[in-house]
C-alpha positions as YAML, in Angstrom:
chain: A
units: angstrom
residues:
- id: 1
  name: MET
  ca: [0.00, 0.00, 0.00]
- id: 2
  name: SER
  ca: [3.00, 2.32, 0.22]
- id: 3
  name: ASP
  ca: [2.67, 3.60, -3.36]
- id: 4
  name: HIS
  ca: [-1.08, 4.15, -3.07]
- id: 5
  name: ILE
  ca: [-0.58, 7.61, -1.65]
- id: 6
  name: GLU
  ca: [1.36, 8.55, -4.79]
- id: 7
  name: THR
  ca: [-0.95, 6.77, -7.27]
- id: 8
  name: ARG
  ca: [-4.38, 7.55, -5.81]
- id: 9
  name: ARG
  ca: [-6.33, 9.98, -7.93]
- id: 10
  name: SER
  ca: [-9.92, 10.95, -8.52]
- id: 11
  name: ILE
  ca: [-11.67, 8.54, -10.89]
- id: 12
  name: ARG
  ca: [-14.84, 9.80, -12.54]
- id: 13
  name: HIS
  ca: [-15.60, 7.06, -15.07]
- id: 14
  name: PHE
  ca: [-16.37, 3.49, -14.07]
- id: 15
  name: SER
  ca: [-17.17, 0.15, -15.66]
- id: 16
  name: LYS
  ca: [-20.64, -1.30, -15.06]
- id: 17
  name: LYS
  ca: [-19.21, -4.12, -12.91]
- id: 18
  name: MET
  ca: [-20.69, -4.05, -9.40]
- id: 19
  name: VAL
  ca: [-18.37, -3.82, -6.43]
- id: 20
  name: GLU
  ca: [-18.41, -7.08, -4.51]
- id: 21
  name: LYS
  ca: [-19.94, -6.99, -0.99]
- id: 22
  name: GLU
  ca: [-16.67, -8.25, 0.46]
- id: 23
  name: LYS
  ca: [-14.85, -5.22, -0.97]
- id: 24
  name: VAL
  ca: [-17.56, -2.84, 0.24]
- id: 25
  name: MET
  ca: [-17.09, -4.22, 3.75]
- id: 26
  name: LYS
  ca: [-13.30, -3.76, 3.50]
- id: 27
  name: LEU
  ca: [-13.84, -0.13, 2.48]
- id: 28
  name: LEU
  ca: [-16.13, 0.49, 5.45]
- id: 29
  name: LYS
  ca: [-13.82, -1.26, 7.90]
- id: 30
  name: ALA
  ca: [-10.88, 0.83, 6.65]
- id: 31
  name: ALA
  ca: [-12.89, 4.01, 7.12]
- id: 32
  name: MET
  ca: [-13.73, 3.01, 10.69]
- id: 33
  name: GLN
  ca: [-10.04, 2.49, 11.50]
- id: 34
  name: ALA
  ca: [-9.46, 6.24, 11.22]
- id: 35
  name: PRO
  ca: [-8.42, 8.29, 14.22]
- id: 36
  name: SER
  ca: [-11.02, 10.61, 15.74]
- id: 37
  name: ALA
  ca: [-11.07, 13.31, 18.39]
- id: 38
  name: GLY
  ca: [-11.41, 11.68, 21.79]
- id: 39
  name: ASN
  ca: [-12.19, 8.39, 20.00]
- id: 40
  name: GLN
  ca: [-15.73, 9.68, 19.44]
- id: 41
  name: ARG
  ca: [-16.04, 7.99, 16.02]
- id: 42
  name: PRO
  ca: [-19.04, 10.00, 14.79]
- id: 43
  name: TRP
  ca: [-19.16, 8.30, 11.41]
- id: 44
  name: GLU
  ca: [-22.00, 6.47, 9.82]
- id: 45
  name: PHE
  ca: [-22.21, 5.33, 6.21]
- id: 46
  name: LEU
  ca: [-25.00, 5.08, 3.67]
- id: 47
  name: VAL
  ca: [-24.18, 2.52, 0.95]
- id: 48
  name: ILE
  ca: [-26.12, 3.08, -2.25]
- id: 49
  name: GLU
  ca: [-26.11, 0.68, -5.19]
- id: 50
  name: ASP
  ca: [-29.56, 1.51, -6.57]
- id: 51
  name: GLU
  ca: [-29.12, 3.25, -9.94]
- id: 52
  name: ASP
  ca: [-32.13, 5.56, -9.56]
- id: 53
  name: LYS
  ca: [-31.01, 6.68, -6.09]
- id: 54
  name: ARG
  ca: [-27.46, 7.33, -7.35]
- id: 55
  name: ARG
  ca: [-28.85, 9.38, -10.24]
- id: 56
  name: GLU
  ca: [-30.91, 11.43, -7.83]
- id: 57
  name: LEU
  ca: [-27.89, 11.96, -5.56]
- id: 58
  name: ALA
  ca: [-25.90, 13.18, -8.57]
- id: 59
  name: GLY
  ca: [-28.15, 16.24, -8.52]
- id: 60
  name: ALA
  ca: [-26.72, 17.34, -5.16]
- id: 61
  name: THR
  ca: [-24.07, 19.58, -6.73]
- id: 62
  name: PRO
  ca: [-22.84, 20.43, -10.23]
- id: 63
  name: HIS
  ca: [-19.79, 18.25, -9.49]
- id: 64
  name: ALA
  ca: [-21.63, 15.10, -8.32]
- id: 65
  name: GLY
  ca: [-22.11, 13.61, -11.80]
- id: 66
  name: PRO
  ca: [-19.78, 10.64, -11.14]
- id: 67
  name: THR
  ca: [-22.33, 9.41, -8.58]
- id: 68
  name: ALA
  ca: [-24.68, 8.49, -11.42]
- id: 69
  name: ARG
  ca: [-21.92, 6.75, -13.41]
- id: 70
  name: ALA
  ca: [-20.51, 4.66, -10.56]
- id: 71
  name: PRO
  ca: [-22.02, 1.32, -9.53]
- id: 72
  name: LEU
  ca: [-21.61, 2.30, -5.87]
- id: 73
  name: ALA
  ca: [-21.92, 5.46, -3.82]
- id: 74
  name: ILE
  ca: [-21.06, 5.80, -0.17]
- id: 75
  name: VAL
  ca: [-22.39, 8.81, 1.67]
- id: 76
  name: MET
  ca: [-20.13, 9.70, 4.56]
- id: 77
  name: LEU
  ca: [-22.23, 10.83, 7.53]
- id: 78
  name: ALA
  ca: [-21.62, 12.27, 10.98]
- id: 79
  name: ASN
  ca: [-23.92, 11.49, 13.87]
- id: 80
  name: GLU
  ca: [-23.96, 14.58, 16.10]
- id: 81
  name: GLU
  ca: [-25.60, 12.91, 19.09]
- id: 82
  name: ASP
  ca: [-23.44, 12.50, 22.19]
- id: 83
  name: LEU
  ca: [-20.21, 13.89, 20.72]
- id: 84
  name: LYS
  ca: [-17.49, 14.74, 23.23]
- id: 85
  name: TYR
  ca: [-15.89, 17.16, 20.77]
- id: 86
  name: PRO
  ca: [-18.58, 18.30, 18.30]
- id: 87
  name: GLU
  ca: [-16.32, 20.90, 16.73]
- id: 88
  name: TYR
  ca: [-14.07, 18.14, 15.33]
- id: 89
  name: TRP
  ca: [-16.53, 15.90, 13.48]
- id: 90
  name: GLN
  ca: [-15.38, 17.17, 10.08]
- id: 91
  name: GLN
  ca: [-11.79, 16.25, 10.84]
- id: 92
  name: ASP
  ca: [-12.92, 12.81, 11.97]
- id: 93
  name: LEU
  ca: [-14.90, 12.29, 8.77]
- id: 94
  name: ALA
  ca: [-12.03, 13.54, 6.61]
- id: 95
  name: ALA
  ca: [-9.70, 10.95, 8.16]
- id: 96
  name: ALA
  ca: [-12.28, 8.19, 7.63]
- id: 97
  name: THR
  ca: [-12.80, 9.30, 4.03]
- id: 98
  name: GLU
  ca: [-9.09, 9.25, 3.23]
- id: 99
  name: ASN
  ca: [-8.76, 5.76, 4.75]
- id: 100
  name: LEU
  ca: [-11.59, 4.58, 2.51]
- id: 101
  name: LEU
  ca: [-10.02, 6.16, -0.61]
- id: 102
  name: LEU
  ca: [-6.66, 4.51, 0.04]
- id: 103
  name: ARG
  ca: [-8.22, 1.09, 0.72]
- id: 104
  name: ALA
  ca: [-10.10, 1.41, -2.58]
- id: 105
  name: VAL
  ca: [-6.81, 1.70, -4.48]
- id: 106
  name: ASP
  ca: [-5.55, -1.36, -2.62]
- id: 107
  name: LEU
  ca: [-8.64, -3.26, -3.82]
- id: 108
  name: GLY
  ca: [-8.30, -2.19, -7.46]
- id: 109
  name: LEU
  ca: [-11.18, 0.27, -7.21]
- id: 110
  name: GLY
  ca: [-11.44, 3.89, -8.25]
- id: 111
  name: THR
  ca: [-13.11, 6.64, -6.24]
- id: 112
  name: VAL
  ca: [-13.84, 10.32, -6.29]
- id: 113
  name: TRP
  ca: [-14.55, 12.37, -3.16]
- id: 114
  name: MET
  ca: [-17.31, 14.94, -3.62]
- id: 115
  name: GLY
  ca: [-17.57, 17.35, -0.73]
- id: 116
  name: VAL
  ca: [-20.96, 18.07, 0.79]
- id: 117
  name: GLY
  ca: [-20.58, 19.57, 4.28]
- id: 118
  name: PRO
  ca: [-20.70, 22.23, 5.51]
- id: 119
  name: GLU
  ca: [-22.87, 23.56, 2.64]
- id: 120
  name: GLU
  ca: [-26.34, 23.40, 4.24]
- id: 121
  name: SER
  ca: [-28.33, 23.42, 0.97]
- id: 122
  name: VAL
  ca: [-26.39, 20.40, -0.32]
- id: 123
  name: MET
  ca: [-26.61, 18.63, 3.03]
- id: 124
  name: ASN
  ca: [-30.38, 19.20, 3.08]
- id: 125
  name: TYR
  ca: [-30.74, 17.91, -0.48]
- id: 126
  name: ILE
  ca: [-28.98, 14.68, 0.49]
- id: 127
  name: ARG
  ca: [-31.03, 14.39, 3.69]
- id: 128
  name: LYS
  ca: [-34.21, 14.63, 1.62]
- id: 129
  name: VAL
  ca: [-33.10, 12.18, -1.10]
- id: 130
  name: CYS
  ca: [-31.89, 9.61, 1.45]
- id: 131
  name: ASN
  ca: [-34.37, 10.22, 4.28]
- id: 132
  name: ILE
  ca: [-31.60, 11.15, 6.72]
- id: 133
  name: PRO
  ca: [-32.60, 12.61, 10.13]
- id: 134
  name: ALA
  ca: [-31.61, 16.16, 11.07]
- id: 135
  name: SER
  ca: [-29.08, 14.97, 13.70]
- id: 136
  name: ILE
  ca: [-27.05, 13.24, 10.97]
- id: 137
  name: LYS
  ca: [-24.79, 15.47, 8.88]
- id: 138
  name: PRO
  ca: [-23.84, 14.46, 5.33]
- id: 139
  name: PHE
  ca: [-20.13, 15.11, 4.86]
- id: 140
  name: ALA
  ca: [-19.24, 13.69, 1.44]
- id: 141
  name: ILE
  ca: [-20.34, 11.41, -1.36]
- id: 142
  name: ILE
  ca: [-17.80, 8.86, -2.56]
- id: 143
  name: ALA
  ca: [-18.44, 7.46, -6.04]
- id: 144
  name: CYS
  ca: [-16.77, 4.07, -6.28]
- id: 145
  name: GLY
  ca: [-16.29, 1.33, -8.83]
- id: 146
  name: TYR
  ca: [-13.91, -0.36, -11.19]
- id: 147
  name: PRO
  ca: [-12.22, 2.39, -13.18]
- id: 148
  name: VAL
  ca: [-12.42, 2.56, -16.94]
- id: 149
  name: GLU
  ca: [-8.87, 1.81, -18.09]
- id: 150
  name: ASP
  ca: [-6.64, 4.86, -18.20]
- id: 151
  name: LYS
  ca: [-2.94, 4.65, -19.04]
- id: 152
  name: GLU
  ca: [-2.16, 7.53, -16.68]
- id: 153
  name: GLN
  ca: [-4.05, 6.04, -13.78]
- id: 154
  name: ASN
  ca: [-1.19, 4.21, -12.07]
- id: 155
  name: ARG
  ca: [1.44, 6.85, -12.79]
- id: 156
  name: LEU
  ca: [3.18, 8.11, -9.68]
- id: 157
  name: LEU
  ca: [2.34, 11.71, -8.85]
- id: 158
  name: ASP
  ca: [4.82, 14.00, -7.17]
- id: 159
  name: ARG
  ca: [2.88, 16.87, -5.66]
- id: 160
  name: TYR
  ca: [5.55, 17.88, -3.17]
- id: 161
  name: MET
  ca: [6.09, 21.64, -3.12]
- id: 162
  name: GLU
  ca: [9.17, 22.64, -1.17]
- id: 163
  name: GLU
  ca: [8.08, 26.29, -1.01]
- id: 164
  name: ARG
  ca: [5.10, 25.28, 1.12]
- id: 165
  name: VAL
  ca: [7.18, 23.69, 3.87]
- id: 166
  name: HIS
  ca: [8.32, 25.82, 6.82]
- id: 167
  name: PHE
  ca: [10.45, 24.81, 9.77]
- id: 168
  name: GLU
  ca: [10.21, 26.34, 13.25]
- id: 169
  name: SER
  ca: [8.40, 29.48, 12.05]
- id: 170
  name: TYR
  ca: [6.73, 30.79, 8.96]
...
C-alpha cells in the first residue's frame, strides 16, 4: 500500500461491474479504523447501489455527476448525538474518508470524493433524497467502482512543493 498515496487519484468514469460486498465491507472497515477526536467515532455510512437513487444523488451539486456513473456510492455521515468534541466531526470524517479512498486503491477500485458539508443546501438535499434525520450530517459522497482503463491512472504523482514547507516558524 506504500505507493497508493502517490498513485491515488480521482476517478470519474467506471465500468458497469458491481463492487463485490466483500470489498464494500473492507472499504467500510478501513474508514472506521481512522483516528477521531477523543475516540468519538461520529461516522455512519450510507451505501447506495440503486441506480435511480445514485442518479438522484448526482443532482446534489454540479460536481456530483460521477455518482450516477458509478455502480456504488457511499455517503459519509456524521452522527452529532453525544459527541465529546462536536467541533471536530469534520476532521474525523475527513480521516475516515481518506482511509476509505486509500483502501479502494488497494482493492483495485477507483473513487472520487465529492464534498458536501458544511454547505447546508447540499446537506439538506442529500437528507431529503436519502431520508436522513436532522441529527445526521452528510459530509461527502464517494463514487466508487472499477475504473475505466486509463494509461495515466497508475502513474506516480509527485505533488511535493518545497516552497510550502516551513520549519520552526513561517
